VMD Tcl script that builds the backbone (N, CA, C; Angstrom):
set m [mol new atoms 450]
animate dup $m
set s [atomselect $m all]
$s set {name element resname resid chain x y z} {
  {N N MET 1 A 191.148 104.189 15.574}
  {CA C MET 1 A 192.117 104.543 14.559}
  {C C MET 1 A 193.503 104.485 15.194}
  {N N SER 2 A 194.457 103.889 14.489}
  {CA C SER 2 A 195.805 103.762 15.042}
  {C C SER 2 A 196.528 105.110 15.035}
  {N N VAL 3 A 197.527 105.220 15.894}
  {CA C VAL 3 A 198.337 106.439 15.962}
  {C C VAL 3 A 199.008 106.689 14.614}
  {N N ASP 4 A 199.552 105.637 13.969}
  {CA C ASP 4 A 200.202 105.809 12.665}
  {C C ASP 4 A 199.218 106.368 11.639}
  {N N ARG 5 A 198.033 105.801 11.605}
  {CA C ARG 5 A 197.027 106.277 10.650}
  {C C ARG 5 A 196.663 107.737 10.922}
  {N N GLU 6 A 196.504 108.100 12.167}
  {CA C GLU 6 A 196.196 109.489 12.527}
  {C C GLU 6 A 197.319 110.420 12.090}
  {N N GLU 7 A 198.575 110.009 12.297}
  {CA C GLU 7 A 199.719 110.849 11.914}
  {C C GLU 7 A 199.816 110.984 10.391}
  {N N ILE 8 A 199.542 109.919 9.664}
  {CA C ILE 8 A 199.582 109.980 8.195}
  {C C ILE 8 A 198.446 110.852 7.683}
  {N N LEU 9 A 197.280 110.714 8.240}
  {CA C LEU 9 A 196.153 111.550 7.860}
  {C C LEU 9 A 196.483 113.028 8.110}
  {N N ALA 10 A 197.087 113.339 9.246}
  {CA C ALA 10 A 197.481 114.716 9.557}
  {C C ALA 10 A 198.513 115.217 8.535}
  {N N LEU 11 A 199.434 114.358 8.117}
  {CA C LEU 11 A 200.438 114.725 7.099}
  {C C LEU 11 A 199.759 115.073 5.773}
  {N N LEU 12 A 198.829 114.250 5.331}
  {CA C LEU 12 A 198.154 114.489 4.060}
  {C C LEU 12 A 197.355 115.794 4.097}
  {N N ILE 13 A 196.708 116.062 5.201}
  {CA C ILE 13 A 195.952 117.305 5.347}
  {C C ILE 13 A 196.897 118.502 5.431}
  {N N ARG 14 A 198.049 118.319 6.090}
  {CA C ARG 14 A 199.067 119.379 6.169}
  {C C ARG 14 A 199.567 119.754 4.775}
  {N N TYR 15 A 199.710 118.756 3.893}
  {CA C TYR 15 A 200.111 119.008 2.506}
  {C C TYR 15 A 199.110 119.959 1.841}
  {N N ALA 16 A 197.817 119.649 1.947}
  {CA C ALA 16 A 196.785 120.490 1.328}
  {C C ALA 16 A 196.793 121.896 1.925}
  {N N LEU 17 A 196.904 121.982 3.233}
  {CA C LEU 17 A 196.945 123.278 3.908}
  {C C LEU 17 A 198.157 124.085 3.446}
  {N N ALA 18 A 199.303 123.435 3.301}
  {CA C ALA 18 A 200.526 124.134 2.887}
  {C C ALA 18 A 200.360 124.757 1.502}
  {N N ILE 19 A 199.770 124.017 0.563}
  {CA C ILE 19 A 199.557 124.577 -0.774}
  {C C ILE 19 A 198.552 125.724 -0.708}
  {N N ASP 20 A 197.448 125.531 -0.012}
  {CA C ASP 20 A 196.390 126.544 0.018}
  {C C ASP 20 A 196.810 127.823 0.741}
  {N N THR 21 A 197.748 127.724 1.659}
  {CA C THR 21 A 198.242 128.917 2.363}
  {C C THR 21 A 199.563 129.401 1.762}
  {N N LYS 22 A 200.032 128.699 0.738}
  {CA C LYS 22 A 201.314 129.021 0.077}
  {C C LYS 22 A 202.452 129.062 1.095}
  {N N ASP 23 A 202.427 128.097 2.002}
  {CA C ASP 23 A 203.476 127.961 3.012}
  {C C ASP 23 A 204.456 126.911 2.502}
  {N N TRP 24 A 205.425 127.357 1.723}
  {CA C TRP 24 A 206.314 126.430 1.015}
  {C C TRP 24 A 207.253 125.694 1.960}
  {N N LYS 25 A 207.583 126.296 3.081}
  {CA C LYS 25 A 208.403 125.599 4.081}
  {C C LYS 25 A 207.603 124.434 4.684}
  {N N LEU 26 A 206.332 124.678 4.976}
  {CA C LEU 26 A 205.468 123.617 5.497}
  {C C LEU 26 A 205.304 122.515 4.450}
  {N N LEU 27 A 205.119 122.902 3.175}
  {CA C LEU 27 A 204.997 121.902 2.111}
  {C C LEU 27 A 206.247 121.039 2.050}
  {N N ARG 28 A 207.413 121.668 2.122}
  {CA C ARG 28 A 208.682 120.923 2.065}
  {C C ARG 28 A 208.765 119.899 3.194}
  {N N SER 29 A 208.205 120.233 4.354}
  {CA C SER 29 A 208.272 119.332 5.507}
  {C C SER 29 A 207.405 118.086 5.334}
  {N N CYS 30 A 206.574 118.049 4.309}
  {CA C CYS 30 A 205.702 116.901 4.068}
  {C C CYS 30 A 206.418 115.769 3.334}
  {N N PHE 31 A 207.607 116.036 2.791}
  {CA C PHE 31 A 208.301 115.078 1.933}
  {C C PHE 31 A 209.663 114.692 2.493}
  {N N THR 32 A 210.089 113.471 2.173}
  {CA C THR 32 A 211.469 113.089 2.450}
  {C C THR 32 A 212.371 113.877 1.500}
  {N N ASP 33 A 213.649 114.006 1.844}
  {CA C ASP 33 A 214.582 114.761 0.994}
  {C C ASP 33 A 214.625 114.216 -0.430}
  {N N GLU 34 A 214.636 112.901 -0.552}
  {CA C GLU 34 A 214.791 112.258 -1.862}
  {C C GLU 34 A 213.450 111.897 -2.514}
  {N N ALA 35 A 212.385 112.494 -2.044}
  {CA C ALA 35 A 211.044 112.169 -2.555}
  {C C ALA 35 A 210.971 112.328 -4.067}
  {N N SER 36 A 210.214 111.436 -4.682}
  {CA C SER 36 A 209.941 111.551 -6.116}
  {C C SER 36 A 208.441 111.770 -6.283}
  {N N SER 37 A 208.090 112.431 -7.375}
  {CA C SER 37 A 206.692 112.756 -7.633}
  {C C SER 37 A 206.402 112.604 -9.112}
  {N N ASP 38 A 205.255 112.035 -9.418}
  {CA C ASP 38 A 204.804 111.884 -10.798}
  {C C ASP 38 A 203.397 112.455 -10.878}
  {N N TYR 39 A 203.276 113.603 -11.541}
  {CA C TYR 39 A 201.983 114.266 -11.711}
  {C C TYR 39 A 201.504 114.134 -13.152}
  {N N GLY 40 A 201.865 113.042 -13.813}
  {CA C GLY 40 A 201.403 112.769 -15.169}
  {C C GLY 40 A 201.833 113.841 -16.147}
  {N N ASP 41 A 200.881 114.383 -16.915}
  {CA C ASP 41 A 201.180 115.401 -17.922}
  {C C ASP 41 A 201.725 116.690 -17.321}
  {N N ILE 42 A 201.505 116.909 -16.045}
  {CA C ILE 42 A 201.986 118.130 -15.389}
  {C C ILE 42 A 203.500 118.071 -15.223}
  {N N GLY 43 A 204.040 116.899 -14.861}
  {CA C GLY 43 A 205.483 116.761 -14.712}
  {C C GLY 43 A 205.865 115.746 -13.659}
  {N N SER 44 A 207.153 115.468 -13.590}
  {CA C SER 44 A 207.737 114.559 -12.603}
  {C C SER 44 A 208.952 115.242 -11.996}
  {N N TRP 45 A 209.217 114.956 -10.716}
  {CA C TRP 45 A 210.326 115.591 -10.017}
  {C C TRP 45 A 211.048 114.570 -9.153}
  {N N ARG 46 A 212.357 114.776 -9.013}
  {CA C ARG 46 A 213.197 113.989 -8.097}
  {C C ARG 46 A 213.722 114.946 -7.043}
  {N N GLY 47 A 213.401 114.670 -5.811}
  {CA C GLY 47 A 213.812 115.537 -4.719}
  {C C GLY 47 A 212.696 116.482 -4.327}
  {N N ALA 48 A 212.511 116.630 -3.034}
  {CA C ALA 48 A 211.429 117.470 -2.519}
  {C C ALA 48 A 211.605 118.926 -2.924}
  {N N GLY 49 A 212.835 119.391 -2.976}
  {CA C GLY 49 A 213.085 120.786 -3.320}
  {C C GLY 49 A 212.565 121.151 -4.693}
  {N N ASP 50 A 212.772 120.261 -5.675}
  {CA C ASP 50 A 212.302 120.536 -7.031}
  {C C ASP 50 A 210.781 120.577 -7.101}
  {N N LEU 51 A 210.116 119.663 -6.402}
  {CA C LEU 51 A 208.651 119.663 -6.397}
  {C C LEU 51 A 208.119 120.935 -5.753}
  {N N VAL 52 A 208.683 121.320 -4.631}
  {CA C VAL 52 A 208.217 122.518 -3.927}
  {C C VAL 52 A 208.446 123.756 -4.797}
  {N N MET 53 A 209.590 123.825 -5.481}
  {CA C MET 53 A 209.859 124.955 -6.368}
  {C C MET 53 A 208.819 125.021 -7.486}
  {N N PHE 54 A 208.472 123.854 -8.056}
  {CA C PHE 54 A 207.435 123.833 -9.085}
  {C C PHE 54 A 206.105 124.322 -8.528}
  {N N MET 55 A 205.707 123.816 -7.358}
  {CA C MET 55 A 204.426 124.202 -6.772}
  {C C MET 55 A 204.389 125.702 -6.488}
  {N N GLU 56 A 205.496 126.235 -6.008}
  {CA C GLU 56 A 205.551 127.675 -5.743}
  {C C GLU 56 A 205.369 128.459 -7.043}
  {N N ASP 57 A 206.063 128.060 -8.099}
  {CA C ASP 57 A 205.927 128.733 -9.401}
  {C C ASP 57 A 204.517 128.564 -9.969}
  {N N ALA 58 A 203.977 127.345 -9.890}
  {CA C ALA 58 A 202.654 127.059 -10.460}
  {C C ALA 58 A 201.547 127.823 -9.753}
  {N N HIS 59 A 201.719 128.106 -8.468}
  {CA C HIS 59 A 200.678 128.784 -7.702}
  {C C HIS 59 A 200.930 130.282 -7.566}
  {N N ALA 60 A 202.006 130.782 -8.170}
  {CA C ALA 60 A 202.326 132.209 -8.052}
  {C C ALA 60 A 201.212 133.082 -8.620}
  {N N GLY 61 A 200.584 132.646 -9.697}
  {CA C GLY 61 A 199.521 133.431 -10.318}
  {C C GLY 61 A 198.137 133.088 -9.816}
  {N N MET 62 A 198.072 132.279 -8.781}
  {CA C MET 62 A 196.779 131.856 -8.256}
  {C C MET 62 A 196.363 132.728 -7.079}
  {N N GLY 63 A 195.076 132.973 -7.007}
  {CA C GLY 63 A 194.502 133.590 -5.820}
  {C C GLY 63 A 194.179 132.464 -4.859}
  {N N PRO 64 A 192.957 132.455 -4.353}
  {CA C PRO 64 A 192.582 131.384 -3.424}
  {C C PRO 64 A 192.600 130.010 -4.102}
  {N N THR 65 A 193.026 129.029 -3.344}
  {CA C THR 65 A 192.961 127.638 -3.801}
  {C C THR 65 A 192.387 126.798 -2.669}
  {N N GLN 66 A 191.757 125.692 -3.056}
  {CA C GLN 66 A 191.280 124.729 -2.063}
  {C C GLN 66 A 191.607 123.338 -2.572}
  {N N HIS 67 A 192.451 122.642 -1.830}
  {CA C HIS 67 A 192.774 121.241 -2.106}
  {C C HIS 67 A 192.045 120.415 -1.046}
  {N N LEU 68 A 190.958 119.791 -1.468}
  {CA C LEU 68 A 190.113 119.028 -0.557}
  {C C LEU 68 A 190.429 117.547 -0.718}
  {N N LEU 69 A 190.780 116.878 0.365}
  {CA C LEU 69 A 191.133 115.464 0.335}
  {C C LEU 69 A 190.062 114.651 1.049}
  {N N SER 70 A 189.822 113.427 0.522}
  {CA C SER 70 A 188.816 112.554 1.134}
  {C C SER 70 A 189.100 111.100 0.776}
  {N N ASN 71 A 188.241 110.209 1.270}
  {CA C ASN 71 A 188.273 108.766 0.984}
  {C C ASN 71 A 189.661 108.166 1.191}
  {N N PHE 72 A 190.221 108.417 2.358}
  {CA C PHE 72 A 191.579 107.973 2.678}
  {C C PHE 72 A 191.630 106.464 2.878}
  {N N GLN 73 A 192.561 105.839 2.198}
  {CA C GLN 73 A 192.881 104.434 2.425}
  {C C GLN 73 A 194.354 104.390 2.812}
  {N N ILE 74 A 194.644 103.908 4.001}
  {CA C ILE 74 A 196.013 103.926 4.519}
  {C C ILE 74 A 196.367 102.533 5.006}
  {N N GLU 75 A 197.501 102.027 4.540}
  {CA C GLU 75 A 198.037 100.738 4.980}
  {C C GLU 75 A 199.422 100.973 5.568}
  {N N VAL 76 A 199.657 100.504 6.790}
  {CA C VAL 76 A 200.931 100.696 7.473}
  {C C VAL 76 A 201.614 99.354 7.644}
  {N N ASN 77 A 202.917 99.327 7.342}
  {CA C ASN 77 A 203.741 98.140 7.523}
  {C C ASN 77 A 205.069 98.584 8.126}
  {N N GLY 78 A 205.130 98.642 9.455}
  {CA C GLY 78 A 206.336 99.096 10.134}
  {C C GLY 78 A 206.573 100.571 9.878}
  {N N ASP 79 A 207.768 100.893 9.335}
  {CA C ASP 79 A 208.116 102.279 9.039}
  {C C ASP 79 A 207.778 102.678 7.608}
  {N N GLU 80 A 207.061 101.835 6.904}
  {CA C GLU 80 A 206.628 102.130 5.534}
  {C C GLU 80 A 205.107 102.098 5.504}
  {N N ALA 81 A 204.533 102.879 4.617}
  {CA C ALA 81 A 203.071 102.902 4.488}
  {C C ALA 81 A 202.705 103.298 3.066}
  {N N SER 82 A 201.469 103.027 2.717}
  {CA C SER 82 A 200.935 103.485 1.436}
  {C C SER 82 A 199.580 104.113 1.709}
  {N N SER 83 A 199.229 105.058 0.874}
  {CA C SER 83 A 197.913 105.676 1.023}
  {C C SER 83 A 197.365 106.034 -0.350}
  {N N LEU 84 A 196.058 106.058 -0.408}
  {CA C LEU 84 A 195.329 106.529 -1.583}
  {C C LEU 84 A 194.297 107.508 -1.046}
  {N N SER 85 A 194.228 108.682 -1.672}
  {CA C SER 85 A 193.200 109.652 -1.278}
  {C C SER 85 A 192.672 110.347 -2.518}
  {N N TYR 86 A 191.421 110.756 -2.433}
  {CA C TYR 86 A 190.819 111.538 -3.506}
  {C C TYR 86 A 191.192 112.993 -3.273}
  {N N VAL 87 A 191.404 113.720 -4.363}
  {CA C VAL 87 A 191.688 115.151 -4.266}
  {C C VAL 87 A 190.736 115.901 -5.197}
  {N N HIS 88 A 190.218 117.010 -4.702}
  {CA C HIS 88 A 189.407 117.938 -5.481}
  {C C HIS 88 A 190.067 119.294 -5.286}
  {N N ALA 89 A 190.741 119.781 -6.325}
  {CA C ALA 89 A 191.477 121.041 -6.239}
  {C C ALA 89 A 190.779 122.105 -7.076}
  {N N VAL 90 A 190.465 123.211 -6.422}
  {CA C VAL 90 A 189.874 124.355 -7.108}
  {C C VAL 90 A 190.858 125.509 -6.950}
  {N N THR 91 A 191.288 126.055 -8.080}
  {CA C THR 91 A 192.216 127.177 -8.054}
  {C C THR 91 A 191.599 128.352 -8.801}
  {N N VAL 92 A 191.814 129.544 -8.276}
  {CA C VAL 92 A 191.272 130.763 -8.858}
  {C C VAL 92 A 192.450 131.629 -9.294}
  {N N LEU 93 A 192.373 132.187 -10.502}
  {CA C LEU 93 A 193.452 133.034 -10.999}
  {C C LEU 93 A 193.437 134.375 -10.268}
  {N N ALA 94 A 194.594 134.797 -9.787}
  {CA C ALA 94 A 194.677 136.046 -9.025}
  {C C ALA 94 A 194.336 137.252 -9.896}
  {N N SER 95 A 194.771 137.236 -11.140}
  {CA C SER 95 A 194.554 138.388 -12.019}
  {C C SER 95 A 193.138 138.435 -12.594}
  {N N ARG 96 A 192.445 137.308 -12.552}
  {CA C ARG 96 A 191.082 137.226 -13.099}
  {C C ARG 96 A 190.242 136.369 -12.163}
  {N N PRO 97 A 189.758 136.933 -11.055}
  {CA C PRO 97 A 189.093 136.137 -10.017}
  {C C PRO 97 A 187.845 135.389 -10.464}
  {N N ASP 98 A 187.303 135.724 -11.632}
  {CA C ASP 98 A 186.151 134.975 -12.127}
  {C C ASP 98 A 186.573 133.727 -12.898}
  {N N ASP 99 A 187.873 133.535 -13.071}
  {CA C ASP 99 A 188.384 132.377 -13.805}
  {C C ASP 99 A 188.957 131.355 -12.835}
  {N N TRP 100 A 188.674 130.089 -13.089}
  {CA C TRP 100 A 189.055 129.021 -12.179}
  {C C TRP 100 A 189.404 127.748 -12.944}
  {N N ILE 101 A 190.102 126.884 -12.253}
  {CA C ILE 101 A 190.424 125.539 -12.741}
  {C C ILE 101 A 189.967 124.581 -11.653}
  {N N ASP 102 A 189.213 123.574 -12.030}
  {CA C ASP 102 A 188.626 122.630 -11.083}
  {C C ASP 102 A 189.062 121.223 -11.498}
  {N N THR 103 A 189.866 120.587 -10.661}
  {CA C THR 103 A 190.436 119.281 -10.992}
  {C C THR 103 A 190.091 118.273 -9.910}
  {N N ILE 104 A 189.735 117.060 -10.333}
  {CA C ILE 104 A 189.598 115.961 -9.375}
  {C C ILE 104 A 190.520 114.834 -9.814}
  {N N GLY 105 A 190.969 114.067 -8.835}
  {CA C GLY 105 A 191.857 112.950 -9.126}
  {C C GLY 105 A 192.208 112.210 -7.849}
  {N N THR 106 A 193.310 111.479 -7.904}
  {CA C THR 106 A 193.767 110.717 -6.738}
  {C C THR 106 A 195.242 110.969 -6.483}
  {N N TYR 107 A 195.601 110.901 -5.216}
  {CA C TYR 107 A 196.996 110.865 -4.784}
  {C C TYR 107 A 197.277 109.443 -4.326}
  {N N GLU 108 A 198.289 108.832 -4.907}
  {CA C GLU 108 A 198.764 107.526 -4.465}
  {C C GLU 108 A 200.146 107.760 -3.886}
  {N N ASP 109 A 200.288 107.513 -2.591}
  {CA C ASP 109 A 201.528 107.845 -1.887}
  {C C ASP 109 A 202.194 106.622 -1.277}
  {N N ARG 110 A 203.526 106.650 -1.300}
  {CA C ARG 110 A 204.345 105.769 -0.473}
  {C C ARG 110 A 204.960 106.668 0.589}
  {N N LEU 111 A 204.872 106.233 1.827}
  {CA C LEU 111 A 205.325 107.058 2.942}
  {C C LEU 111 A 206.400 106.333 3.739}
  {N N HIS 112 A 207.227 107.136 4.398}
  {CA C HIS 112 A 208.300 106.585 5.231}
  {C C HIS 112 A 208.294 107.321 6.572}
  {N N ARG 113 A 208.471 106.528 7.649}
  {CA C ARG 113 A 208.594 107.123 8.974}
  {C C ARG 113 A 210.070 107.182 9.336}
  {N N GLY 114 A 210.562 108.388 9.578}
  {CA C GLY 114 A 211.940 108.595 10.010}
  {C C GLY 114 A 211.952 109.326 11.340}
  {N N ALA 115 A 213.103 109.915 11.660}
  {CA C ALA 115 A 213.248 110.624 12.932}
  {C C ALA 115 A 212.250 111.776 13.068}
  {N N GLY 116 A 211.861 112.393 11.949}
  {CA C GLY 116 A 210.928 113.516 11.983}
  {C C GLY 116 A 209.474 113.115 11.826}
  {N N GLY 117 A 209.196 111.818 11.852}
  {CA C GLY 117 A 207.821 111.347 11.696}
  {C C GLY 117 A 207.554 110.902 10.269}
  {N N TRP 118 A 206.296 110.775 9.928}
  {CA C TRP 118 A 205.890 110.313 8.606}
  {C C TRP 118 A 206.093 111.400 7.562}
  {N N ARG 119 A 206.633 110.994 6.394}
  {CA C ARG 119 A 206.827 111.900 5.262}
  {C C ARG 119 A 206.463 111.143 3.982}
  {N N ILE 120 A 206.083 111.882 2.956}
  {CA C ILE 120 A 205.791 111.290 1.651}
  {C C ILE 120 A 207.117 111.019 0.943}
  {N N ALA 121 A 207.342 109.760 0.545}
  {CA C ALA 121 A 208.552 109.382 -0.176}
  {C C ALA 121 A 208.325 109.352 -1.689}
  {N N HIS 122 A 207.106 109.053 -2.091}
  {CA C HIS 122 A 206.744 109.089 -3.516}
  {C C HIS 122 A 205.264 109.394 -3.636}
  {N N ARG 123 A 204.935 110.303 -4.559}
  {CA C ARG 123 A 203.532 110.634 -4.827}
  {C C ARG 123 A 203.261 110.493 -6.309}
  {N N THR 124 A 202.136 109.837 -6.630}
  {CA C THR 124 A 201.615 109.795 -7.989}
  {C C THR 124 A 200.251 110.476 -7.960}
  {N N PHE 125 A 200.102 111.492 -8.815}
  {CA C PHE 125 A 198.816 112.165 -8.964}
  {C C PHE 125 A 198.201 111.709 -10.273}
  {N N ARG 126 A 196.988 111.225 -10.212}
  {CA C ARG 126 A 196.254 110.798 -11.409}
  {C C ARG 126 A 195.017 111.681 -11.557}
  {N N THR 127 A 194.947 112.355 -12.684}
  {CA C THR 127 A 193.807 113.225 -12.960}
  {C C THR 127 A 192.625 112.401 -13.431}
  {N N THR 128 A 191.470 112.647 -12.837}
  {CA C THR 128 A 190.229 112.031 -13.292}
  {C C THR 128 A 189.533 112.938 -14.301}
  {N N ARG 129 A 189.458 114.247 -13.972}
  {CA C ARG 129 A 188.914 115.228 -14.913}
  {C C ARG 129 A 189.292 116.630 -14.467}
  {N N THR 130 A 189.366 117.521 -15.456}
  {CA C THR 130 A 189.646 118.932 -15.211}
  {C C THR 130 A 188.606 119.772 -15.940}
  {N N LEU 131 A 188.057 120.744 -15.230}
  {CA C LEU 131 A 187.127 121.703 -15.825}
  {C C LEU 131 A 187.750 123.090 -15.730}
  {N N LEU 132 A 187.482 123.908 -16.746}
  {CA C LEU 132 A 187.960 125.286 -16.765}
  {C C LEU 132 A 186.761 126.218 -16.800}
  {N N SER 133 A 186.920 127.401 -16.226}
  {CA C SER 133 A 185.846 128.385 -16.347}
  {C C SER 133 A 185.634 128.676 -17.830}
  {N N PRO 134 A 184.435 129.101 -18.216}
  {CA C PRO 134 A 184.131 129.271 -19.645}
  {C C PRO 134 A 185.141 130.127 -20.409}
  {N N SER 135 A 185.639 131.197 -19.799}
  {CA C SER 135 A 186.569 132.054 -20.539}
  {C C SER 135 A 187.937 131.409 -20.729}
  {N N LEU 136 A 188.249 130.370 -19.968}
  {CA C LEU 136 A 189.522 129.655 -20.138}
  {C C LEU 136 A 189.397 128.436 -21.046}
  {N N THR 137 A 188.171 128.044 -21.355}
  {CA C THR 137 A 187.942 126.854 -22.176}
  {C C THR 137 A 188.305 127.163 -23.626}
  {N N PRO 138 A 189.195 126.362 -24.211}
  {CA C PRO 138 A 189.557 126.616 -25.613}
  {C C PRO 138 A 188.337 126.493 -26.518}
  {N N ARG 139 A 188.247 127.395 -27.431}
  {CA C ARG 139 A 187.146 127.364 -28.394}
  {C C ARG 139 A 187.541 126.451 -29.544}
  {N N PRO 140 A 186.592 125.661 -30.062}
  {CA C PRO 140 A 186.914 124.784 -31.189}
  {C C PRO 140 A 187.258 125.617 -32.423}
  {N N ARG 141 A 188.225 125.120 -33.157}
  {CA C ARG 141 A 188.604 125.784 -34.406}
  {C C ARG 141 A 187.901 125.076 -35.542}
  {N N HIS 142 A 187.249 125.842 -36.367}
  {CA C HIS 142 A 186.546 125.281 -37.518}
  {C C HIS 142 A 187.451 125.398 -38.737}
  {N N THR 143 A 187.684 124.278 -39.378}
  {CA C THR 143 A 188.566 124.281 -40.539}
  {C C THR 143 A 187.803 124.115 -41.848}
  {N N ASP 144 A 186.494 123.841 -41.743}
  {CA C ASP 144 A 185.694 123.717 -42.961}
  {C C ASP 144 A 185.479 125.104 -43.546}
  {N N PRO 145 A 185.596 125.242 -44.848}
  {CA C PRO 145 A 185.340 126.559 -45.453}
  {C C PRO 145 A 183.867 126.918 -45.291}
  {N N PRO 146 A 183.580 128.193 -45.188}
  {CA C PRO 146 A 182.172 128.590 -45.073}
  {C C PRO 146 A 181.415 128.197 -46.321}
  {N N GLU 147 A 180.159 127.860 -46.108}
  {CA C GLU 147 A 179.327 127.473 -47.265}
  {C C GLU 147 A 179.032 128.686 -48.115}
  {N N ALA 148 A 179.062 128.474 -49.418}
  {CA C ALA 148 A 178.763 129.560 -50.347}
  {C C ALA 148 A 177.273 129.815 -50.331}
  {N N THR 149 A 176.892 131.080 -50.389}
  {CA C THR 149 A 175.475 131.439 -50.459}
  {C C THR 149 A 175.129 131.844 -51.892}
  {N N PRO 150 A 174.016 131.359 -52.387}
  {CA C PRO 150 A 173.642 131.665 -53.794}
  {C C PRO 150 A 173.230 133.095 -53.996}
}
mol reanalyze $m
mol bondsrecalc $m
mol representation Tube
mol addrep $m
């Protein structure tokens, strides 16, 4: 494995660790200053500070979380690189520990190597599926009138 690939892999794992430990300074160090992020329906951000602020707010009500990354594909071209990784994120609500959100998807990243090493310059998160604990699952609304009984 090349040194660049090892450093990029360590960066991607550091990102997951930063979210799971709520170490927002460490999370900020994973991105270039001008990083952009597209998380689909969740939102898009310009600048690492805005993304980190969102993540801090989004995880404020969470208890334990686990962001598990796998199936890394990394291509390096000089000081630029791209990566694709699978993500399986399980988050537990702090106020209701029996309630959870379980999401799988992919991170598609463009990375840049600068004076501080490899950083994420752009991230696209694509959701494959999300499951909610039963008490968080919306119940279907029935709009048909009840049947009349004779």
